[in-house]
C-alpha positions, -999 to 999 in steps of 0.1 A, spaced: -705 699 -318 -733 722 -314 -729 748 -338 -722 725 -367 -719 754 -389 -691 771 -373 -655 756 -377 -646 736 -346 -607 738 -338 -595 710 -321 -558 721 -324 -555 727 -288 -565 691 -284 -545 672 -310 -515 693 -293 -519 677 -257 -531 645 -275 -496 645 -293 -475 650 -264 -496 623 -244 -487 599 -269 -449 607 -267 -454 603 -231 -469 570 -236 -442 559 -261 -412 567 -235 -433 547 -205 -433 517 -229 -396 521 -239 -387 523 -202 -411 491 -193 -390 476 -217 -360 486 -207 -368 470 -168 -368 434 -185 -331 438 -180 -343 431 -142 -351 401 -151 -332 386 -176 -303 394 -152 -308 361 -134 -292 344 -169 -256 343 -173 -254 357 -208 -272 388 -202 -252 391 -168 -219 392 -186 -234 421 -209 -247 442 -184 -214 439 -165 -195 448 -192 -214 481 -202 -214 488 -163 -175 484 -162 -166 503 -192 -188 532 -186 -159 557 -174 -132 545 -205 -166 553 -227 -168 587 -214 -132 592 -219 -133 578 -257 -170 600 -263 -149 632 -252 -124 626 -274 -145 611 -301 -170 643 -305 -139 669 -304 -127 653 -334 -164 645 -350 -172 686 -343 -139 698 -359 -148 676 -394 -187 689 -388 -175 726 -387 -149 720 -416 -178 704 -437 -197 730 -434 -172 760 -439 -157 741 -471 -193 727 -486 -222 745 -472 -224 773 -503 -224 741 -528 -238 709 -513 -270 706 -493 -260 681 -470 -237 705 -457 -259 739 -458 -258 748 -416 -242 730 -391 -265 705 -381 -270 690 -416 -235 690 -415 -234 667 -385 -258 642 -393 -245 638 -429 -209 627 -413 -231 603 -395 -244 589 -423 -213 584 -436 -201 568 -410 -231 544 -416 -222 539 -453 -252 567 -467 -227 591 -486 -229 610 -521 -188 613 -529 -197 625 -564 -209 657 -549 -183 665 -525 -158 658 -554 -179 681 -576 -180 708 -550 -144 704 -547 -120 688 -565 -90 688 -545 -105 693 -512 -134 672 -512 -115 637 -514 -90 648 -492 -118 653 -467 -139 627 -475 -103 604 -470 -92 619 -436 -129 615 -420 -129 579 -430 -96 570 -416 -97 589 -382 -133 582 -374 -139 551 -388 -110 535 -389 -96 546 -358 -119 561 -336 -149 531 -340 -120 503 -336 -107 523 -307 -148 519 -294 -151 481 -300 -116 475 -285 -127 488 -251 -158 467 -251 -137 438 -265 -113 443 -237 -140 446 -211 -159 415 -217 -129 391 -218 -121 404 -184 -157 404 -169 -159 369 -187 -125 357 -171 -138 369 -137 -176 351 -138 -156 318 -150 -138 317 -115 -172 329 -97 -200 307 -84 -236 312 -103 -255 326 -74 -289 322 -90 -296 307 -128 -334 308 -143 -325 276 -161 -312 257 -125 -344 270 -108 -367 257 -132 -344 224 -136 -347 221 -94 -384 225 -93 -391 204 -122 -368 178 -100 -382 188 -71 -422 177 -88 -405 145 -102 -389 137 -68 -424 138 -50 -441 120 -78 -414 92 -72 -419 90 -34 -457 90 -37 -453 56 -66 -429 39 -39 -452 41 -11 -480 31 -29 -461 4 -43 -449 -7 -8 -484 -6 6 -496 -23 -23 -466 -53 -17 -477 -53 19 -514 -57 13 -504 -92 -6 -473 -105 13 -482 -94 49 -509 -119 59 -484 -148 70 -512 -167 86 -536 -169 56 -567 -158 69 -575 -130 48 -577 -107 80 -543 -83 82 -537 -75 119 -516 -42 136 -485 -65 140 -482 -85 107 -487 -48 93 -464 -31 112 -437 -59 110 -438 -57 70 -438 -19 68 -408 -16 92 -385 -36 71 -394 -11 42 -380 15 61 -414 34 72 -416 48 106 -444 42 131 -460 71 134 -464 65 95 -475 30 100 -503 39 128 -519 67 110 -523 47 77 -537 16 94 -560 37 115 -572 54 84 -585 19 72 -589 5 103 -632 16 109 -641 -4 132 -609 -2 159 -603 -41 164 -566 -36 151 -577 -58 123 -580 -52 88 -609 -75 71 -616 -81 38 -640 -52 33 -614 -27 49 -584 -44 27 -607 -38 -5 -610 -3 5 -577 1 8 -568 -14 -22 -594 9 -40 -577 40 -28 -545 33 -39 -558 23 -74 -572 58 -74 -536 73 -65 -523 51 -90 -543 66 -119 -537 101 -99 -502 96 -104 -502 86 -140 -522 117 -151 -491 140 -135 -470 123 -152 -489 121 -186 -490 161 -179 -454 162 -174 -450 141 -208 -472 169 -225 -448 200 -212 -419 184 -234 -397 188 -202 -397 150 -197 -365 126 -207 -368 97 -230 -394 75 -235 -376 46 -214 -378 66 -184 -413 72 -189 -422 37 -188 -405 33 -157 -416 57 -141 -453 52 -149 -472 30 -122 -482 -5 -140 -520 -9 -136 -515 -50 -137 -489 -53 -111 -508 -80 -93 -514 -102 -123 -493 -134 -113 -467 -144 -86 -435 -141 -108 -446 -106 -118 -455 -97 -78 -420 -111 -70 -404 -88 -97 -419 -59 -81 -410 -69 -46 -377 -70 -53 -380 -37 -73 -400 -18 -44 -371 -34 -19 -346 -21 -42 -361 12 -42 -367 13 -8 -327 7 -2 -316 29 -27 -340 60 -31 -326 76 -60 -296 94 -70 -309 125 -57 -320 114 -24 -305 93 7 -310 57 10 -330 44 44 -295 25 54 -276 55 47 -300 77 69 -294 49 99 -261 48 97 -257 88 100 -282 87 126 -259 66 147 -228 87 139 -248 117 151 -256 100 183 -219 90 189 -211 122 186 -235 141 206 -223 114 238 -186 122 228 -192 159 232 -212 155 262 -184 134 278 -159 162 269 -180 189 283 -180 170 317 -141 170 316 -136 208 308 -167 216 336 -144 193 358 -112 215 353 -126 244 356 -139 233 388 -100 228 398 -87 256 384 -111 278 405 -102 256 437 -68 262 431 -72 298 426 -92 302 459 -63 284 475 -38 307 459 -59 338 476 -57 323 509 -21 317 509 -16 354 500 -41 362 530 -16 343 552 13 353 543 0 390 547 -9 385 581 25 369 590 42 399 574 18 421 594 27 400 629 60 409 621 58 444 616 41 448 650 63 433 671 93 450 653 119 464 681 94 455 710 107 422 712 139 403 709 149 380 675 140 348 698 101 362 701 102 369 665 112 334 654 87 315 676 57 338 665 69 332 632 71 295 636 42 293 652 21 311 624 35 288 595 29 258 616 -6 268 618 -10 274 580 11 241 572 -13 224 593 -46 237 581 -29 232 540 -26 196 552 -64 193 564 -76 207 535 -55 183 511 -66 155 528 -103 162 527 -101 175 487 -116 145 465 -86 157 438 -58 152 467 -67 120 486 -35 101 470 -14 131 474 -22 136 509 6 115 524 37 131 507 22 165 510 23 158 550 56 144 547 69 177 529 52 197 550 69 182 581 99 188 561 95 225 561 88 226 594 119 207 604 137 231 581 123 265 593 131 250 634 163 271 644 187 250 658 192 248 696 227 262 693 220 289 666 219 324 678 218 345 647 189 367 631 166 357 608 149 379 579 118 373 557 
């Protein structure tokens, strides 16, 4: 540029600019391929990608067989027609010429003019083996795999669908708007009908009683009342009721605006539903219409919609849960009592084992040093002491109060049986 009279060689810059453009093209190609990551949420696109992934091994084996036959025909065409037909002048031209034949772009008259007999034979063999056999095998592999994938996906649950995701989001939005609409409608009806004594003042008890019948919680009732009870006298006077009415009208207008925006998006269903969803601005124009609105709001409150749970169902479920918790608590206490009894029985078994061990130890210590009569007396004494101790334990235990007399009688029977008779002089062994 500084020397305008000299030739500027931009070949080096153009070379790298061309390489840069090629790299950008490849990057854009892979960027478009990454769109598959997002459309895979669709069931149809998932079937296509799963089909290609599952038949990859079969396609690899088919590609080996295909290129063996294809390269054989390429070499044959190059050797037969390379000196006479320009499309077969070298191996590369012959390769792409055969690809063009598969796509239907060929010149049969050149082959026939080059060799009157081998030209038509070469063409017919190539079309038969490659086009009719190999190409149909390729389609059969993909078709069978697609059928398998489609059958497997028909038996599976849809993990995630983009259309279902947007439908759920739209349904949640509509449900929120419906809940707001019902709440505004209930509060509006409360302002009109909760003043039982007709003094143009709405005290908290009247407010709470009316909203309680509509299924609202105490915390929500208290918070809404305190928001407009500016002087804190627990009574809404005329000015405070007018202020609440103005806020309700503003909220109605905002909800109608949101419904209109949903209508503009085209996702809103028919006009009948739109008409029923909109909040009427003239809902206080007469006693008859007020009664109809009140009945409609009550029915809306009792049956909150096909996608929600009504207040009555919620109350019944809460009671069932309470009864279930009470039953579970009694079952747990009974299980604890059984575990305590099992632990006491285990301790009693251990004590009995220790006692029998002491008896056996005393017998072995006196073995050979005393007579049989002394042994029997010692054994009887130890057994009697142990039985008396068992009787005392069972008489004081809570679980064995009713069984203590029988236990004592059985123990006395054991002692009577264990005591030897006056005329018995034989030996006894344990």
